[in-house]
C-alpha positions in Angstrom: -0.1 -0.2 0.0 1.1 3.5 -0.7 0.4 6.3 1.7 -0.1 9.8 0.7 -0.4 13.0 2.8 -3.8 14.6 3.0 -3.1 18.1 1.4 -0.8 20.3 3.4 -1.1 18.4 6.8 1.1 15.7 8.5 -1.5 12.9 8.2 -1.1 10.3 5.8 -3.9 8.3 4.0 -3.7 4.8 2.4 -4.0 5.5 -1.5 -6.9 3.0 -1.4 -9.6 3.5 1.3 -13.1 1.8 1.7 -16.2 3.4 1.9 -19.8 2.6 3.1 -21.9 4.5 0.6 -25.2 2.4 -0.3 -23.6 -0.9 0.9 -23.5 -0.8 4.8 -27.0 -1.6 6.1 -28.7 -1.8 2.6 -26.5 -4.8 1.6 -23.8 -5.2 4.1 -24.6 -6.5 7.9 -22.3 -6.1 10.8 -20.6 -9.5 10.1 -20.0 -8.9 6.5 -18.8 -5.2 7.4 -16.1 -7.1 9.9 -14.7 -9.3 7.2 -14.5 -6.5 4.7 -12.9 -3.7 6.8 -10.6 -6.5 8.1 -9.6 -7.5 4.4 -9.0 -3.7 3.6 -6.8 -3.3 6.9 -4.8 -6.4 6.1 -4.1 -4.8 2.9 -2.9 -1.6 4.4 -5.9 0.4 4.2 -6.2 3.1 6.9 -9.1 5.0 5.9 -12.9 4.1 6.3 -15.3 6.7 5.2 -19.0 7.2 6.3 -21.5 9.8 6.5 -24.3 10.7 8.7 -26.9 10.2 6.0 -25.9 6.9 4.7 -28.9 4.9 5.5 -30.1 7.6 8.0 -27.3 6.7 10.5 -27.4 3.0 9.9 -24.3 2.8 8.1 -22.2 4.5 11.0 -24.1 2.0 13.6 -22.9 -0.8 11.6 -19.3 0.6 11.2 -19.1 1.2 14.9 -20.3 -2.2 15.5 -17.7 -3.8 13.1 -15.0 -1.6 14.6 -15.8 -2.8 18.2 -15.6 -6.4 17.2 -12.2 -5.8 15.2 -10.7 -4.2 18.4 -8.0 -2.5 16.3 -5.7 0.3 18.2 -7.6 3.4 17.6 -4.5 5.4 16.3 -3.9 2.8 13.6 -7.0 4.0 11.4 -8.8 7.0 10.2 -12.4 7.4 10.3 -14.7 10.0 8.6 -18.3 11.3 8.6 -20.1 14.0 6.6 -23.0 16.3 7.5 -25.7 18.2 5.6 -28.6 16.1 4.8 -29.5 15.0 8.5 -31.3 12.1 9.9 -34.1 13.9 11.0 -37.0 16.1 9.6 -36.8 19.2 11.9 -36.7 22.5 10.2 -33.1 23.2 11.4 -31.9 19.6 11.1 -31.9 18.9 7.6 -30.4 20.2 4.1 -28.3 22.6 6.1 -24.7 23.7 7.6 -26.1 25.9 10.4 -24.0 26.1 13.8 -26.8 24.3 15.8 -27.0 21.3 13.4 -23.2 20.7 13.0 -22.5 21.1 16.7 -25.4 18.4 17.5 -24.7 16.2 14.5 -21.2 15.4 15.8 -22.3 14.2 18.9 -25.0 11.8 17.1 -22.5 10.6 14.7 -20.0 9.8 17.6 -22.6 7.9 19.7 -23.6 5.8 16.5 -19.8 5.1 16.1 -19.2 4.3 19.5 -16.0 6.6 19.4 -14.5 9.7 21.2 -13.7 11.4 17.9 -13.5 11.0 14.0 -10.5 12.0 12.2 -12.1 13.7 9.2 -15.4 15.3 8.9 -16.9 16.9 6.0 -19.3 19.5 4.9 -21.5 17.0 2.8 -22.7 19.6 0.3 -22.6 23.6 0.3 -25.6 25.4 1.9 -26.5 28.4 0.2 -28.7 29.4 3.0 -26.2 29.5 5.7 -23.5 32.2 5.6 -20.0 30.4 5.0 -18.4 32.5 7.8 -21.1 30.3 10.3 -20.3 27.1 8.8 -16.6 27.5 9.3 -16.9 28.7 12.8 -18.8 25.7 13.6 -16.6 23.5 12.0 -13.3 25.1 13.6 -15.1 24.5 16.8 -15.6 21.1 16.4 -12.0 20.4 15.7 -11.1 22.6 18.6 -13.3 20.6 20.8 -11.4 17.5 19.8 -14.5 15.5 18.3 -12.6 15.9 14.8 -9.0 16.2 13.7 -9.4 17.9 10.2 -12.4 19.3 8.2 -13.0 19.6 4.7 -15.9 19.7 1.9 -17.5 17.7 -0.4 -19.1 18.7 -3.8 -18.5 22.3 -2.9 -17.9 24.6 -5.9 -14.2 25.9 -5.8 -15.5 29.6 -5.3 -17.0 28.6 -1.8 -13.9 26.5 -0.8 -11.8 29.6 -1.6 -14.1 31.5 0.7 -14.3 29.3 3.6 -10.4 29.1 3.2 -10.1 33.2 3.2 -12.5 33.4 6.2 -10.5 30.8 8.3 -7.0 32.3 7.6 -8.5 35.9 8.3 -9.8 34.5 11.9 -6.9 32.1 12.4 -9.3 29.4 12.5 -8.7 25.5 11.3 -8.9 25.7 7.6 -10.9 23.1 5.4 -8.3 20.7 4.6 -9.7 18.2 1.8 -12.4 17.8 -0.9 -14.6 14.7 -1.3 -15.6 14.9 -5.1 -16.6 12.5 -7.4 -13.9 11.4 -10.0 -13.6 8.7 -12.4 -12.6 8.1 -16.0 -16.2 9.3 -16.8 -16.4 12.4 -14.4 -13.6 14.4 -14.7 -14.5 18.2 -15.3 -14.6 19.5 -11.5 -11.7 17.9 -10.3 -9.5 18.5 -13.0 -10.4 22.0 -14.2 -12.6 23.7 -11.4 -10.1 22.2 -8.7 -7.1 23.1 -10.4 -6.2 26.1 -8.6 -7.1 24.6 -5.0 -4.5 22.0 -5.6 -1.8 23.8 -6.9 -2.1 27.1 -4.7 -3.4 25.7 -1.5 -2.5 21.9 -1.6 -5.9 21.1 -1.3 -6.3 17.2 -0.3 -8.8 15.0 -1.9 -10.8 11.8 -0.9 -12.3 10.9 -4.2 -15.5 8.5 -4.6 -17.2 6.6 -7.2 -14.1 5.3 -8.9 -15.9 2.8 -10.9 -18.8 5.4 -11.6 -21.3 3.3 -9.3 -20.5 0.0 -11.3 -20.4 1.3 -14.9 -16.4 0.9 -15.0 -16.7 -2.7 -14.2 -18.4 -3.7 -17.4 -21.1 -5.5 -15.8 -23.7 -3.0 -17.2 -22.6 -3.4 -20.6 -25.2 -6.2 -21.4 -28.0 -4.8 -19.0 -28.8 -4.1 -15.6 -28.1 -7.5 -13.6 -30.4 -8.5 -10.8 -29.1 -7.4 -7.3 -26.6 -4.4 -8.4 -27.1 -1.1 -7.1 -29.1 0.1 -9.9 -31.8 -2.3 -8.6 -32.2 -1.1 -5.0 -35.2 1.1 -3.8 -34.1 4.7 -3.9 -31.6 4.2 -6.5 -33.7 4.5 -9.5 -31.9 7.2 -10.5 -28.9 5.0 -11.3 -30.8 3.2 -13.9 -30.5 6.1 -16.3 -26.9 6.8 -15.5 -25.9 3.1 -16.4 -27.9 3.3 -19.5 -26.1 6.2 -20.8 -25.4 5.3 -24.5 -22.5 7.5 -24.9 -20.9 6.4 -21.6 -21.5 2.8 -22.4 -19.6 3.2 -26.1 -16.6 4.4 -24.1 -16.8 1.9 -21.5 -16.4 -0.9 -24.1 -13.4 1.0 -25.8 -11.6 1.1 -22.4 -12.4 -2.5 -22.0 -10.6 -3.2 -24.9 -7.6 -1.0 -23.3 -7.9 -3.0 -20.2 -7.7 -6.4 -22.0 -4.9 -5.4 -23.8 -3.0 -4.8 -20.4 -4.5 -8.0 -19.1 -6.1 -6.7 -16.0 -9.8 -6.2 -15.2 -11.6 -3.0 -16.3 -12.1 -1.8 -12.6 -8.4 -2.3 -11.7 -7.4 -0.2 -14.5 -10.0 2.4 -13.9 -8.8 2.8 -10.1 -5.0 2.8 -11.1 -5.8 5.7 -13.7 -7.0 7.6 -11.0 -4.2 6.9 -8.6 -1.8 8.0 -11.3 -3.3 11.8 -10.6 -0.9 13.2 -8.1 -3.5 15.4 -6.7 -5.6 12.5 -5.6 -5.0 11.5 -1.7 -7.0 8.5 -1.5 -9.4 6.6 -3.8 -12.5 5.5 -1.6 -13.5 2.4 -2.9 -16.6 0.5 -2.2 -17.9 -3.2 -2.2 -21.0 -5.1 -1.2 -19.0 -8.6 -1.1 -15.7 -9.4 0.4 -14.3 -10.5 -2.8 -14.9 -7.0 -4.2 -12.6 -5.7 -1.5 -10.0 -8.2 -2.3 -10.1 -7.3 -6.2 -10.2 -3.6 -5.8 -7.0 -3.9 -3.6 -5.4 -5.2 -6.4 -5.4 -2.1 -8.1 -2.4 -0.9 -6.4 -0.2 -3.4 -8.5 -1.8 -2.1 -11.9 -0.5 1.4 -11.2 2.9 0.4 -12.6 1.6 -0.7 -15.8 -0.1 2.6 -16.4 2.9 4.0 -19.0 2.7 7.1 -20.8 1.4 5.0 -23.9 -1.4 3.4 -21.7 -2.4 6.6 -20.5 -2.5 8.3 -23.9 -4.5 5.4 -25.2 -7.3 6.0 -22.4 -6.9 9.8 -23.1 -7.8 9.1 -26.9 -11.0 7.1 -25.8 -12.3 9.7 -23.2 -11.8 12.8 -25.5 -12.5 10.8 -29.0 
């Protein structure tokens, strides 16, 4: 496993990490989580990603129960959570980054995890109705309280991130350190263009999600939507349209040929391609089965095969 610094901080994250979105509670119980997290940990993974909104808090509960059973030394791993959508329907408790919500939300997450602190905490989406300064102060206070060590953003516009950094610097507060954006072979514009200045001028870290475009880059949707996949889960009907995108499917078919020439699974090539980007701190992988965790971890072995010629072949497919 390779370990990369998270932005301009002294903390290092494994280049591959494991996330719980969609899977924990919906597809993965505590026993499965124990096995999957253990396999990732044994492969060198030290970062496990979660969020308050995942399965309305149940994902945090499952990960917390798994951690208790695993009994790892607390300083040997990193846990994250994210806030915005909330788990309750109160007027000040959902779709917001107001101070009251944030300071109460961290306590709720820690209770569900059974932990004294999380290592990373994110503002899960931007809130146009709460002043950024209010959010920055609240996140600073969470870090100052010791309930989290670093904070960042997820899917924020670059302009809002820059505003948050400026406010934090002006008032000598803990600055946002990292962004959690979607980034994969089929979703590149925001990461590579909009965030370019954040990486270059501010050394912003990144914990990227959806490396396989919700399974599209595994090739499993090439012949339709198999039973039991994410696109068939209740509440994920939106995914059916995404995996049925004709233009994307054509690119996936061509990318499959590049992977075949390399002699590696398309999924591993897709993850290795992301790892070639120096602005990526870690790639958050997801899995609903133990074998998928093991297969994703093998992407580390494929990075060395991503030569300039291979990268150029992929570029031609993506931009063709």
